[in-house]
C-alpha atoms as one frame of an Amber mdcrd trajectory, in Angstrom:
protein
  -6.746   0.288 -32.905  -4.968   1.712 -35.956  -1.233   2.087 -36.558  -1.103
   5.740 -35.491  -2.768   5.074 -32.155  -0.624   1.986 -31.615   2.542   3.993
 -32.244   1.446   6.685 -29.768   0.676   4.104 -27.102   4.049   2.451 -27.657
   5.745   5.813 -27.189   3.871   6.282 -23.907   5.019   2.868 -22.697   8.633
   3.546 -23.660   8.580   6.971 -21.983   7.211   5.467 -18.767   9.797   2.680
 -18.703  12.574   5.099 -19.583  11.728   6.976 -16.413  12.661   3.906 -14.363
  15.274   2.048 -16.409  18.552   3.684 -17.411  19.049   2.180 -20.855  19.329
   3.120 -24.503  16.030   3.806 -26.202  16.999   1.274 -28.878  17.244  -1.458
 -26.244  13.802  -0.680 -24.817  12.360  -0.637 -28.326  13.883  -4.058 -28.997
  12.183  -5.529 -25.940   8.908  -3.919 -26.983   9.338  -5.455 -30.444   9.208
  -8.859 -28.790   5.945  -7.928 -27.098   4.410  -6.427 -30.253   5.335  -9.400
 -32.428   3.823 -11.859 -29.908   7.249 -13.294 -29.184   9.604 -13.764 -26.256
  12.755 -11.903 -25.247  16.181 -13.163 -24.144  18.405 -10.700 -22.273  22.065
 -11.595 -21.866  24.169  -9.332 -19.705  26.299  -9.181 -16.585  24.578  -8.911
 -13.175  23.390  -5.533 -11.962  22.652  -3.887 -15.304  18.873  -3.796 -14.823
  17.530  -6.930 -16.538  15.069  -7.763 -13.769  14.004  -4.132 -13.404  13.366
  -3.998 -17.152  11.083  -7.029 -17.058   9.174  -5.765 -14.033   8.841  -2.293
 -15.540   7.397  -3.631 -18.774   4.828  -5.656 -16.851   3.847  -2.623 -14.782
   3.630  -0.232 -17.729   1.579  -2.702 -19.767  -0.769  -3.354 -16.830  -0.105
  -7.097 -16.865   0.399  -9.675 -14.138   4.048 -10.456 -13.400   5.828 -13.514
 -12.065   9.509 -14.132 -11.461  11.074 -17.587 -11.504  14.620 -17.817 -10.160
  16.200 -20.667 -12.092  18.568 -22.794 -10.006  20.168 -26.248 -10.465  17.631
 -27.856  -8.126  14.548 -26.291  -9.763  12.062 -28.922 -10.956   9.627 -28.624
 -13.887   6.694 -28.761 -11.440   8.158 -25.732  -9.649   7.550 -23.795 -12.865
   4.374 -25.268 -14.330   2.539 -26.312 -11.145   1.440 -29.647  -9.772  -1.573
 -31.600  -8.537  -2.120 -31.506  -4.776  -4.459 -33.755  -2.819  -7.341 -31.877
  -1.173  -8.379 -33.685   2.002 -11.780 -31.975   2.084 -12.879 -32.977  -1.414
 -10.783 -36.177  -1.415  -9.544 -35.276  -4.856  -6.431 -33.928  -6.552  -6.508
 -30.249  -7.493  -4.136 -28.438  -9.800  -2.048 -25.731  -8.158  -0.824 -23.264
 -10.770   2.885 -22.570 -10.912   4.533 -19.170 -11.389   4.309 -19.537 -15.154
   0.621 -18.627 -14.933   1.131 -14.895 -15.431   1.077 -12.519 -18.382   4.764
 -11.632 -18.060   7.106 -14.325 -16.752  10.688 -13.457 -15.876  12.860 -16.559
 -16.200  15.817 -15.223 -14.257  19.194 -16.831 -15.043  17.469 -19.448 -17.161
  20.722 -21.222 -17.990  21.237 -22.222 -14.343  18.416 -24.761 -14.405  18.948
 -28.288 -15.804  17.705 -29.071 -19.328  14.625 -30.906 -18.048  13.420 -27.766
 -16.281  14.366 -25.523 -19.191  12.267 -27.787 -21.421   9.218 -27.101 -19.248
   9.119 -23.676 -20.898   9.107 -24.961 -24.475   5.412 -25.802 -24.672   4.504
 -22.635 -22.793   6.515 -20.412 -25.130   5.257 -22.030 -28.325   1.641 -22.884
 -27.477   0.818 -20.641 -24.474  -0.194 -23.735 -22.526   1.341 -26.325 -20.201
   0.623 -30.027 -19.870   0.881 -31.534 -16.394   0.103 -35.206 -15.741  -1.668
 -35.446 -19.085  -3.906 -32.429 -18.477  -3.461 -29.300 -20.612  -3.895 -25.899
 -18.998  -4.152 -22.638 -20.931  -1.912 -19.777 -19.855  -3.150 -16.208 -19.425
  -3.338 -14.106 -22.574  -1.342 -12.150 -23.507   1.633 -14.262 -22.429   5.319
 -13.713 -22.988   8.593 -14.703 -21.372  11.537 -12.457 -20.635  14.521 -14.684
 -19.865  17.911 -13.554 -18.595  21.311 -15.152 -18.502  24.807 -14.158 -17.443
  27.366 -14.447 -20.284  30.399 -14.261 -17.976  29.979 -16.789 -15.174  29.533
 -20.185 -16.872  30.377 -22.505 -13.962  27.336 -24.561 -12.973  25.268 -23.475
 -15.963  23.463 -25.449 -18.661  23.612 -23.803 -22.104  20.198 -23.387 -23.669
  19.531 -25.923 -26.431  19.172 -24.474 -29.908  15.500 -25.498 -30.000  14.825
 -23.235 -27.039  17.011 -20.355 -28.207  15.045 -20.408 -31.454  11.829 -19.776
 -29.482  12.988 -16.287 -28.523  11.873 -13.657 -31.002  14.679 -11.278 -30.044
  17.860 -11.315 -27.999  19.465  -8.177 -26.634  21.618  -6.756 -23.855  21.455
  -3.581 -21.823  25.156  -2.903 -21.397  26.725  -0.486 -18.959  25.336   3.057
 -18.870  27.562   5.902 -20.010  28.865   8.496 -17.551  25.735  10.642 -17.804
  23.513   7.602 -17.408  25.303   6.423 -14.285  25.072   9.902 -12.803  21.367
   9.970 -13.603  20.998   6.587 -11.888  22.498   7.986  -8.689  20.480  11.201
  -8.926  17.233   9.257  -9.169  18.247   7.006  -6.278  19.009  10.042  -4.117
  15.529  11.414  -4.839  13.580   8.449  -3.464  13.582   6.312  -0.350  12.898
   2.985  -2.079  15.856   1.093  -3.539  14.055   0.326  -6.824  11.983   2.841
  -8.796   8.265   2.382  -9.265   6.424   2.787 -12.552   2.810   3.594 -13.320
   0.405   1.656 -15.497   0.040   2.941 -19.058  -2.025   0.197 -20.738  -4.160
  -2.727 -19.624  -4.625  -6.338 -20.671  -7.183  -5.571 -23.377  -5.164  -2.719
 -24.858  -2.061  -4.903 -25.005  -4.055  -7.591 -26.803  -5.342  -5.000 -29.268
  -1.842  -3.589 -29.677  -0.419  -6.988 -30.639  -2.985  -7.324 -33.408  -1.960
  -4.085 -35.138   1.207  -5.464 -36.825  -1.008  -7.953 -38.640  -2.447  -5.015
 -40.607   0.945  -3.717 -41.767   1.648  -4.190 -45.487   4.759  -6.012 -46.662
   5.338  -5.914 -50.426   6.409  -9.018 -52.310   9.924  -7.726 -53.000  10.433
  -7.270 -49.255   9.141 -10.768 -48.574  11.814 -12.012 -50.962  14.396  -9.848
 -49.185  13.485 -11.326 -45.790  13.768 -14.859 -47.181  17.073 -14.073 -48.940
  18.607 -12.645 -45.744  17.636 -15.718 -43.718  18.806 -18.153 -46.400  22.137
 -16.355 -46.758  23.013 -17.181 -43.143  22.910 -20.892 -44.044  25.387 -20.455
 -46.892  28.224 -18.907 -44.861  31.048 -21.460 -44.457  31.551 -20.316 -40.862
  27.994 -21.299 -39.966  27.074 -24.843 -38.966  23.345 -24.156 -38.577  21.777
 -21.085 -40.126  18.536 -19.289 -39.398  15.554 -21.644 -39.323  12.268 -21.071
 -41.157  10.861 -20.058 -37.774  13.553 -17.389 -37.625  12.580 -16.189 -41.094
   9.018 -15.750 -39.905  10.150 -13.946 -36.767  12.166 -11.512 -38.895   9.031
 -10.789 -40.913   6.950 -10.286 -37.757   9.546  -8.080 -36.063   9.837  -5.907
 -39.175   6.087  -5.283 -39.116   6.285  -4.443 -35.415   9.138  -2.028 -36.186
   6.909  -0.290 -38.734   4.218   0.102 -36.068   6.715   1.746 -33.712   7.522
   4.170 -36.520   3.816   4.861 -37.127   3.845   3.415 -40.645   1.358   1.067
 -42.296   4.022  -0.526 -44.485   7.453  -2.093 -44.015  10.626  -0.638 -45.517
  14.039  -2.291 -46.061  15.381  -0.225 -43.140  12.836  -1.837 -40.820  14.185
  -5.257 -41.738  17.788  -4.153 -41.324  17.150  -2.595 -37.913  15.626  -5.765
 -36.469  17.939  -8.269 -38.174  20.607  -8.368 -35.460  18.360  -8.968 -32.408
  16.174 -11.416 -34.353  18.769 -13.453 -36.254  22.169 -13.415 -34.521  21.243
 -15.705 -31.611  19.827 -18.311 -34.013  23.134 -18.807 -35.827  25.292 -21.766
 -34.760  28.967 -21.324 -35.619  31.293 -24.098 -36.728  33.962 -25.224 -34.215
  36.658 -23.506 -36.302  34.725 -20.236 -36.313  34.363 -20.397 -32.531  38.082
 -21.009 -32.090  38.854 -18.085 -34.393  36.625 -15.788 -32.348  34.057 -15.135
 -35.056  31.076 -13.173 -33.749  27.535 -14.138 -34.714  26.757 -10.464 -35.216
  29.501 -10.328 -37.855  27.728 -13.071 -39.802  24.501 -11.051 -39.847  26.373
  -7.881 -40.799  27.986  -9.664 -43.751  24.638 -10.990 -44.903  23.062  -7.534
 -44.746  25.978  -6.106 -46.725  25.847  -8.751 -49.459  22.148  -9.399 -49.993
  20.684  -6.976 -52.517  18.221  -4.506 -51.000  14.983  -3.742 -52.876  15.074
  -0.217 -54.267  12.375   2.409 -54.159  11.994   2.146 -57.939  11.472  -1.608
 -57.693   8.877  -1.101 -54.987   6.966   1.335 -57.174
């Protein structure tokens, strides 16, 4: 699959999902960036904005298996990964796969589960495998996690550790629809009998696998590699930042920029590609100092400052 075909197929996926989910096109593209760059997506928004519908719609449009895990305080790691069960007929223990054995896993309200259960996802997200009782089991390919959390209601929640937040390629939010969007939501609901909209299949497992390989063919010039590194390093030098973007985050910025170029139908990355993906890729990786938190500093403001101050490669330099 070449870049042109990949871009056309991405457009078809976005059009199909847009027919079910009332959301900005930019938001849907951000989620698709996570898929294209072989990463995972964290959605943070208030209840009822369509986070679960978004995850289910992406799975349907991509033709992939889907599993939803409702994270609760009493959820155990085995409830996610699976466990060994004794078979009386064979007189042996057999492994029963947990809900994580799907192409698309929705970790709903992930911050409501205790850290031990949250940690059960770490190996899966990084290695696409789980280890249970010393045995390693491969997860289906392609595999990616869409996790959700509620930023408002914090009682009874367990904040995600930085090591896990860093595993998410992008973080985004849907937000409330505008007046036209909310009207459209009601109009669509009035036109069907089912409470939730259905969505057709656009791709299949093989096509998604092929699609995720296309960004690897996108060219990134050396001056842009330096720009990506400079942007990431600049987040560590801000006095309001306690922990800046990790080297993993630098790599994710590079990968997301290539995926952005694919969405645009280009075989090369431009500075604008890097700027457009910087917020969803970098902001959630920044850890503010206590003083910055007290003063209400936003992580997005840190990224904005970095993008304003780091010199952008010019067209002449690229030539």
